[in-house]
C-alpha positions as semicolon CSV with decimal commas, in nm:
position;residue;x (nm);y (nm);z (nm)
1;X;-1,952;3,347;1,886
2;X;-2,022;2,962;1,922
3;X;-1,679;2,882;2,006
4;X;-1,662;2,887;2,390
5;X;-1,910;2,713;2,637
6;X;-1,747;2,765;2,976
7;X;-1,636;3,055;3,085
8;X;-1,395;3,108;3,381
9;X;-1,373;3,368;3,601
10;X;-1,096;3,528;3,848
11;X;-1,286;3,710;4,153
12;X;-1,082;3,984;4,306
13;X;-0,998;4,272;4,074
14;X;-1,202;4,132;3,797
15;X;-1,589;4,102;3,927
16;X;-1,541;4,216;4,299
17;X;-1,343;4,578;4,313
18;X;-1,087;4,462;4,605
19;X;-0,905;4,762;4,637
20;X;-1,266;4,957;4,708
21;X;-1,344;4,716;4,904
22;X;-1,033;4,709;5,137
23;X;-1,017;5,092;5,146
24;X;-1,383;5,048;5,349
25;X;-1,247;4,792;5,587
26;X;-0,929;4,987;5,642
27;X;-1,111;5,268;5,742
28;X;-1,330;5,102;6,013
29;X;-1,023;4,920;6,137
30;X;-0,834;5,221;6,151
31;X;-1,112;5,379;6,383
32;X;-1,162;5,085;6,571
33;X;-0,818;5,044;6,673
34;X;-0,761;5,420;6,723
35;X;-0,428;5,374;6,489
36;X;-0,410;5,758;6,469
37;X;-0,347;5,763;6,850
38;X;-0,047;5,525;6,820
39;X;0,098;5,712;6,536
40;X;-0,046;5,621;6,213
41;X;-0,129;5,950;6,028
42;X;-0,434;5,821;5,775
43;X;-0,597;5,549;5,629
44;X;-0,433;5,584;5,313
45;X;-0,056;5,620;5,462
46;X;-0,159;5,267;5,661
47;X;-0,327;5,148;5,313
48;X;-0,016;5,243;5,113
49;X;0,212;5,033;5,370
50;X;-0,007;4,741;5,369
51;X;-0,030;4,707;5,008
52;X;0,332;4,709;4,968
53;X;0,406;4,410;5,225
54;X;0,069;4,206;5,131
55;X;0,195;4,186;4,772
56;X;0,532;4,098;4,862
57;X;0,383;3,826;5,065
58;X;0,162;3,686;4,864
59;X;0,409;3,653;4,607
60;X;0,559;3,432;4,850
61;X;0,210;3,252;4,945
62;X;0,176;3,171;4,554
63;X;0,491;2,952;4,539
64;X;0,456;2,787;4,890
65;X;0,733;2,999;5,084
66;X;0,492;3,116;5,326
67;X;0,148;2,993;5,521
68;X;-0,169;3,114;5,489
69;X;-0,171;3,160;5,935
70;X;0,165;3,321;5,845
71;X;0,044;3,569;5,597
72;X;-0,245;3,678;5,765
73;X;-0,029;3,854;6,070
74;X;0,269;3,902;5,923
75;X;0,158;4,166;5,645
76;X;-0,001;4,380;5,953
77;X;0,309;4,348;6,153
78;X;0,565;4,465;5,918
79;X;0,297;4,766;5,816
80;X;0,286;4,836;6,213
81;X;0,661;4,851;6,220
82;X;0,671;5,129;5,968
83;X;0,521;5,330;6,190
84;X;0,740;5,204;6,478
85;X;0,460;5,036;6,621
86;X;0,597;4,692;6,752
87;X;0,308;4,492;6,851
88;X;0,250;4,126;6,759
89;X;-0,089;4,130;6,916
90;X;-0,226;4,419;6,775
91;X;-0,124;4,299;6,417
92;X;-0,266;3,954;6,464
93;X;-0,589;4,146;6,587
94;X;-0,603;4,338;6,288
95;X;-0,555;4,048;6,049
96;X;-0,827;3,866;6,227
97;X;-1,034;4,197;6,148
98;X;-0,947;4,244;5,819
99;X;-1,055;3,874;5,684
100;X;-1,367;3,951;5,896
101;X;-1,463;4,293;5,795
102;X;-1,374;4,303;5,398
103;X;-1,557;4,036;5,254
104;X;-1,882;4,225;5,386
105;X;-1,772;4,588;5,249
106;X;-1,928;4,497;4,908
107;X;-1,802;4,663;4,613
108;X;-1,837;4,522;4,261
109;X;-1,734;4,662;3,931
110;X;-1,932;4,838;3,691
111;X;-2,149;4,586;3,472
112;X;-2,077;4,273;3,695
113;X;-2,390;4,151;3,780
114;X;-2,532;4,236;3,402
115;X;-2,293;4,050;3,245
116;X;-2,323;3,764;3,465
117;X;-2,681;3,780;3,397
118;X;-2,595;3,805;2,986
119;X;-2,392;3,508;3,010
120;X;-2,554;3,275;3,241
121;X;-2,798;3,160;2,993
122;X;-2,554;3,058;2,696
123;X;-2,231;2,964;2,917
124;X;-2,176;2,766;3,232
125;X;-1,954;2,986;3,483
126;X;-1,726;2,885;3,715
127;X;-1,469;3,123;3,940
128;X;-1,109;3,008;3,973
129;X;-0,971;3,207;4,264
130;X;-0,621;3,226;4,495
131;X;-0,801;3,427;4,770
132;X;-0,872;3,233;5,126
133;X;-1,165;3,005;5,091
134;X;-1,397;3,139;5,354
135;X;-1,336;3,458;5,252
136;X;-1,463;3,465;4,901
137;X;-1,719;3,238;5,056
138;X;-1,889;3,537;5,221
139;X;-1,834;3,753;4,935
140;X;-1,996;3,543;4,676
141;X;-2,317;3,505;4,962
142;X;-2,319;3,871;5,084
143;X;-2,286;4,024;4,711
144;X;-2,494;3,790;4,558
145;X;-2,248;3,667;4,297
146;X;-2,265;3,275;4,406
147;X;-2,584;3,212;4,245
148;X;-2,418;3,272;3,916
149;X;-2,149;2,970;3,928
150;X;-2,205;2,642;3,891
151;X;-1,898;2,553;4,082
152;X;-1,622;2,819;4,276
153;X;-1,272;2,640;4,257
154;X;-1,039;2,773;4,534
155;X;-0,651;2,739;4,553
156;X;-0,672;2,566;4,911
157;X;-0,939;2,315;4,787
158;X;-0,701;2,234;4,481
159;X;-0,367;2,252;4,646
160;X;-0,226;2,496;4,356
161;X;-0,245;2,843;4,320
162;X;-0,225;3,046;4,016
163;X;-0,068;3,075;3,772
164;X;0,026;2,665;3,828
165;X;-0,136;2,506;3,512
166;X;-0,216;2,231;3,760
167;X;-0,486;2,443;3,896
168;X;-0,648;2,496;3,547
169;X;-0,620;2,134;3,523
170;X;-0,819;2,055;3,854
171;X;-1,057;2,303;3,764
172;X;-1,116;2,150;3,400
173;X;-1,164;1,830;3,543
174;X;-1,404;1,925;3,834
175;X;-1,629;2,138;3,615
176;X;-1,602;1,865;3,320
177;X;-1,528;2,148;3,080
178;X;-1,328;2,121;2,740
179;X;-1,008;2,352;2,768
180;X;-1,019;2,462;2,417
181;X;-1,395;2,549;2,470
182;X;-1,300;2,746;2,776
183;X;-1,203;3,096;2,841
184;X;-1,030;3,267;3,128
185;X;-1,135;3,613;3,255
186;X;-0,907;3,784;3,480
187;X;-0,703;4,128;3,615
188;X;-0,351;3,999;3,633
189;X;-0,136;3,955;3,346
190;X;0,147;3,713;3,523
191;X;-0,148;3,504;3,726
192;X;-0,483;3,480;3,556
193;X;-0,343;3,569;3,196
194;X;-0,007;3,375;3,189
195;X;-0,176;3,096;3,385
196;X;-0,424;3,017;3,141
197;X;-0,209;3,077;2,828
198;X;0,048;2,799;2,973
199;X;-0,267;2,554;2,995
200;X;-0,377;2,610;2,629
201;X;-0,689;2,790;2,753
202;X;-0,804;3,119;2,597
203;X;-0,779;3,449;2,821
204;X;-0,934;3,749;2,831
205;X;-0,722;4,068;3,066
206;X;-0,967;4,288;3,227
207;X;-0,802;4,624;3,281
208;X;-1,024;4,888;3,402
209;X;-0,771;5,130;3,502
210;X;-0,578;5,074;3,202
211;X;-0,212;4,963;3,392
212;X;-0,105;4,725;3,091
213;X;-0,108;4,680;2,733
214;X;-0,333;4,360;2,599
215;X;0,032;4,162;2,662
216;X;-0,046;3,879;2,460
217;X;-0,364;3,781;2,574
218;X;-0,655;3,672;2,375
219;X;-0,885;3,922;2,429
220;X;-0,845;4,293;2,605
221;X;-1,123;4,451;2,792
222;X;-1,154;4,785;3,021
223;X;-1,531;4,725;3,125
224;X;-1,692;4,369;3,171
225;X;-1,979;4,451;2,913
226;X;-1,685;4,430;2,632
227;X;-1,754;4,098;2,693
228;X;-2,064;4,121;2,478
229;X;-1,827;4,207;2,163
230;X;-1,698;3,800;2,176
231;X;-1,917;3,604;2,421
């Protein structure tokens, strides 16, 4: 109970319900751009196609094979192509709308605020995120999450993306935390958990939809309130 002094959180899919927020954004984009008139049958079909392309491109972005600017438009261009829409200008417009609209669609996981309130009095709280800096800054502001964190470390600022151990090293140096007294909480076994583990930091795998097993993580939870069991 007294071991840890610093708690590092991931943001998307850990505190911020990224998928629910994205769905709300896509519903607005679908109507704004009249995608049904262009042959896209539903928001869910558009989102399903987008998710495939987005995940593939983000994997490339994490290892530096594609730029942020290219990622933003290409993921929508490829999605539109799935519906036989070849319109680069529309893809760029949707890409701009998405990063503008989605951070305003506040959706947090249950007990997110409760657990941050609980932890704030006993620990130094930090955030490590691979998300685009301007998008994450907006999310933290509009949701009220920002006030809980002493520092926010973004991959753009650090120059490295999770799971690269160098972003964890950067976070430790910037925060002044001590690795063995720190713990990382995130939803992605390959990005958050493995990255922290390889750096030598304890980890908590947050798995609200039971997608994974404990997978070698130090701790495993399905609800953020479960952090009270060991913090």
